[in-house]
C-alpha positions as a Markdown table, in Angstrom:
| # | Residue | x | y | z |
|---|---|---|---|---|
| 1 | Unk | 0.0 | -0.1 | 0.1 |
| 2 | Unk | 1.4 | 3.6 | -1.1 |
| 3 | Unk | 0.9 | 6.3 | 1.5 |
| 4 | Unk | -0.1 | 9.6 | -0.5 |
| 5 | Unk | 1.9 | 12.5 | 1.1 |
| 6 | Unk | 0.0 | 15.9 | 0.5 |
| 7 | Unk | 2.8 | 18.7 | 0.7 |
| 8 | Unk | 2.6 | 22.3 | -0.4 |
| 9 | Unk | 4.5 | 21.4 | -3.6 |
| 10 | Unk | 1.7 | 19.0 | -4.8 |
| 11 | Unk | -1.2 | 21.4 | -4.0 |
| 12 | Unk | 0.5 | 24.4 | -5.9 |
| 13 | Unk | 1.2 | 21.9 | -8.9 |
| 14 | Unk | -2.4 | 20.6 | -8.7 |
| 15 | Unk | -4.2 | 24.2 | -8.6 |
| 16 | Unk | -1.6 | 25.2 | -11.4 |
| 17 | Unk | -2.6 | 22.1 | -13.4 |
| 18 | Unk | -6.3 | 22.8 | -13.1 |
| 19 | Unk | -5.9 | 26.6 | -14.0 |
| 20 | Unk | -3.7 | 25.6 | -17.3 |
| 21 | Unk | -6.5 | 23.4 | -18.4 |
| 22 | Unk | -9.1 | 25.6 | -17.7 |
| 23 | Unk | -11.0 | 24.2 | -14.7 |
| 24 | Unk | -12.6 | 27.0 | -12.8 |
| 25 | Unk | -13.1 | 27.4 | -9.0 |
| 26 | Unk | -16.1 | 28.1 | -7.6 |
| 27 | Unk | -14.9 | 30.8 | -5.4 |
| 28 | Unk | -13.5 | 32.8 | -8.5 |
| 29 | Unk | -15.9 | 35.9 | -9.5 |
| 30 | Unk | -18.0 | 35.3 | -12.6 |
| 31 | Unk | -16.8 | 38.0 | -14.5 |
| 32 | Unk | -13.0 | 36.8 | -14.2 |
| 33 | Unk | -14.0 | 34.2 | -16.8 |
| 34 | Unk | -15.2 | 36.7 | -19.6 |
| 35 | Unk | -14.8 | 40.2 | -20.6 |
| 36 | Unk | -14.4 | 42.7 | -17.7 |
| 37 | Unk | -16.3 | 46.1 | -17.4 |
| 38 | Unk | -14.5 | 49.5 | -18.5 |
| 39 | Unk | -13.9 | 51.4 | -15.7 |
| 40 | Unk | -14.8 | 55.0 | -15.4 |
| 41 | Unk | -12.0 | 57.5 | -16.0 |
| 42 | Unk | -10.8 | 60.0 | -13.8 |
| 43 | Unk | -11.7 | 63.3 | -15.1 |
| 44 | Unk | -14.3 | 61.8 | -17.5 |
| 45 | Unk | -17.4 | 63.5 | -16.1 |
| 46 | Unk | -16.0 | 67.2 | -16.3 |
| 47 | Unk | -18.2 | 69.4 | -17.9 |
| 48 | Unk | -21.0 | 66.5 | -18.4 |
| 49 | Unk | -24.4 | 68.0 | -19.1 |
| 50 | Unk | -27.1 | 65.3 | -18.6 |
| 51 | Unk | -29.6 | 64.8 | -21.3 |
| 52 | Unk | -27.6 | 66.3 | -24.3 |
| 53 | Unk | -29.8 | 65.8 | -27.6 |
| 54 | Unk | -29.1 | 62.9 | -29.9 |
| 55 | Unk | -27.6 | 64.6 | -33.1 |
| 56 | Unk | -26.3 | 63.8 | -36.6 |
| 57 | Unk | -23.2 | 66.0 | -36.0 |
| 58 | Unk | -21.9 | 68.5 | -33.7 |
| 59 | Unk | -20.9 | 71.6 | -35.3 |
| 60 | Unk | -19.2 | 72.1 | -38.7 |
| 61 | Unk | -17.5 | 68.6 | -38.2 |
| 62 | Unk | -14.0 | 67.4 | -39.5 |
| 63 | Unk | -13.2 | 65.1 | -36.4 |
| 64 | Unk | -14.5 | 61.7 | -36.0 |
| 65 | Unk | -15.4 | 59.9 | -32.6 |
| 66 | Unk | -16.0 | 56.2 | -33.0 |
| 67 | Unk | -16.0 | 53.3 | -30.7 |
| 68 | Unk | -18.0 | 50.1 | -29.9 |
| 69 | Unk | -20.3 | 49.2 | -26.7 |
| 70 | Unk | -20.4 | 45.6 | -25.6 |
| 71 | Unk | -21.5 | 43.7 | -22.6 |
| 72 | Unk | -19.2 | 42.5 | -19.9 |
| 73 | Unk | -18.8 | 38.9 | -19.6 |
| 74 | Unk | -19.9 | 37.5 | -22.8 |
| 75 | Unk | -18.5 | 40.7 | -25.0 |
| 76 | Unk | -22.1 | 40.9 | -26.8 |
| 77 | Unk | -22.4 | 43.8 | -29.1 |
| 78 | Unk | -25.1 | 46.4 | -27.6 |
| 79 | Unk | -27.4 | 48.0 | -30.0 |
| 80 | Unk | -29.6 | 51.1 | -29.2 |
| 81 | Unk | -27.1 | 52.4 | -26.5 |
| 82 | Unk | -26.9 | 56.2 | -26.0 |
| 83 | Unk | -23.4 | 57.5 | -26.0 |
| 84 | Unk | -22.6 | 61.2 | -25.2 |
| 85 | Unk | -19.7 | 62.9 | -26.5 |
| 86 | Unk | -18.2 | 66.4 | -25.7 |
| 87 | Unk | -14.9 | 68.1 | -26.2 |
| 88 | Unk | -13.1 | 71.3 | -26.4 |
| 89 | Unk | -12.9 | 71.8 | -30.0 |
| 90 | Unk | -12.1 | 74.8 | -32.8 |
| 91 | Unk | -15.8 | 75.8 | -32.2 |
| 92 | Unk | -16.3 | 75.9 | -28.4 |
| 93 | Unk | -15.2 | 74.7 | -24.9 |
| 94 | Unk | -16.2 | 71.5 | -23.3 |
| 95 | Unk | -18.6 | 73.3 | -20.9 |
| 96 | Unk | -20.7 | 74.7 | -24.0 |
| 97 | Unk | -23.9 | 73.4 | -24.8 |
| 98 | Unk | -23.1 | 73.2 | -28.4 |
| 99 | Unk | -20.0 | 71.3 | -28.1 |
| 100 | Unk | -22.2 | 68.2 | -26.8 |
| 101 | Unk | -24.1 | 65.9 | -28.6 |
| 102 | Unk | -25.4 | 62.2 | -28.3 |
| 103 | Unk | -25.7 | 59.2 | -30.7 |
| 104 | Unk | -26.9 | 55.8 | -30.6 |
| 105 | Unk | -25.1 | 52.4 | -31.0 |
| 106 | Unk | -26.2 | 50.3 | -34.3 |
| 107 | Unk | -27.0 | 46.4 | -34.7 |
| 108 | Unk | -23.1 | 45.9 | -34.2 |
| 109 | Unk | -22.8 | 48.0 | -31.0 |
| 110 | Unk | -20.7 | 50.5 | -33.1 |
| 111 | Unk | -21.0 | 54.5 | -32.9 |
| 112 | Unk | -19.9 | 57.1 | -35.0 |
| 113 | Unk | -20.5 | 60.9 | -34.4 |
| 114 | Unk | -18.5 | 63.8 | -36.4 |
| 115 | Unk | -17.6 | 66.9 | -34.5 |
| 116 | Unk | -15.2 | 69.8 | -34.8 |
| 117 | Unk | -11.6 | 69.4 | -34.5 |
| 118 | Unk | -10.5 | 68.6 | -30.7 |
| 119 | Unk | -8.0 | 71.0 | -29.4 |
| 120 | Unk | -5.8 | 70.8 | -26.4 |
| 121 | Unk | -7.3 | 71.9 | -22.8 |
| 122 | Unk | -5.1 | 71.9 | -20.0 |
| 123 | Unk | -2.0 | 70.9 | -22.3 |
| 124 | Unk | -3.9 | 67.6 | -23.6 |
| 125 | Unk | -6.4 | 67.3 | -26.7 |
| 126 | Unk | -8.8 | 64.8 | -25.4 |
| 127 | Unk | -12.4 | 64.0 | -25.5 |
| 128 | Unk | -15.3 | 62.9 | -23.2 |
| 129 | Unk | -17.7 | 60.3 | -23.8 |
| 130 | Unk | -20.2 | 58.7 | -21.3 |
| 131 | Unk | -22.7 | 56.0 | -21.4 |
| 132 | Unk | -25.3 | 56.9 | -19.2 |
| 133 | Unk | -28.5 | 55.0 | -19.7 |
| 134 | Unk | -30.5 | 52.8 | -17.2 |
| 135 | Unk | -29.7 | 49.3 | -18.4 |
| 136 | Unk | -25.9 | 49.4 | -17.5 |
| 137 | Unk | -23.7 | 51.0 | -14.8 |
| 138 | Unk | -22.5 | 54.6 | -15.9 |
| 139 | Unk | -19.0 | 55.0 | -17.5 |
| 140 | Unk | -17.4 | 58.1 | -18.2 |
| 141 | Unk | -14.2 | 58.1 | -20.6 |
| 142 | Unk | -11.7 | 60.6 | -21.1 |
| 143 | Unk | -9.3 | 59.5 | -23.9 |
| 144 | Unk | -6.1 | 61.7 | -24.6 |
| 145 | Unk | -5.3 | 62.0 | -28.4 |
| 146 | Unk | -1.7 | 60.7 | -29.5 |
| 147 | Unk | -1.2 | 64.1 | -31.4 |
| 148 | Unk | -3.1 | 67.4 | -31.7 |
| 149 | Unk | -3.1 | 66.6 | -35.3 |
| 150 | Unk | -5.3 | 63.3 | -35.2 |
| 151 | Unk | -8.8 | 63.7 | -36.9 |
| 152 | Unk | -10.3 | 60.6 | -35.3 |
| 153 | Unk | -10.3 | 58.8 | -31.8 |
| 154 | Unk | -11.8 | 55.3 | -31.0 |
| 155 | Unk | -12.8 | 54.1 | -27.9 |
| 156 | Unk | -14.4 | 50.9 | -26.3 |
| 157 | Unk | -17.1 | 50.5 | -23.8 |
| 158 | Unk | -17.8 | 47.4 | -21.8 |
| 159 | Unk | -20.7 | 48.0 | -20.0 |
| 160 | Unk | -21.9 | 46.0 | -16.8 |
| 161 | Unk | -25.6 | 45.6 | -16.2 |
| 162 | Unk | -26.9 | 48.0 | -13.2 |
């Protein structure tokens, strides 16, 4: 008869093997097995105006804000979600109502809204976006552009149910 000796080394090796082959542990949170939600960014809510109108275009255009919206966990694209966008542009400050607008995602969870060229505010060219519907938790984003000469900015929202 062989005695089985359980040591720290055998426990670590067993757990490592289970993780490698994909056996999940019941104590792991469910979202750890899928797409994690997008965290709200610091400064993202600056100059937010609730209820901005859904528009075809903000101002004279020339700059494209694009992105996708998906559900946390399974990554399913979310259609019909309202995304509000605002920025400091060649036509106004980010606090000005005419610098704000909203759009809805399409069947693939994608959105696209044309707006005036974003210009630096506080030394950085950046935009502001928010998902602020009722179905999912609110997420504010404040992406910074690589260059003041960029003519588009793409972002991704991964939303967690409210």
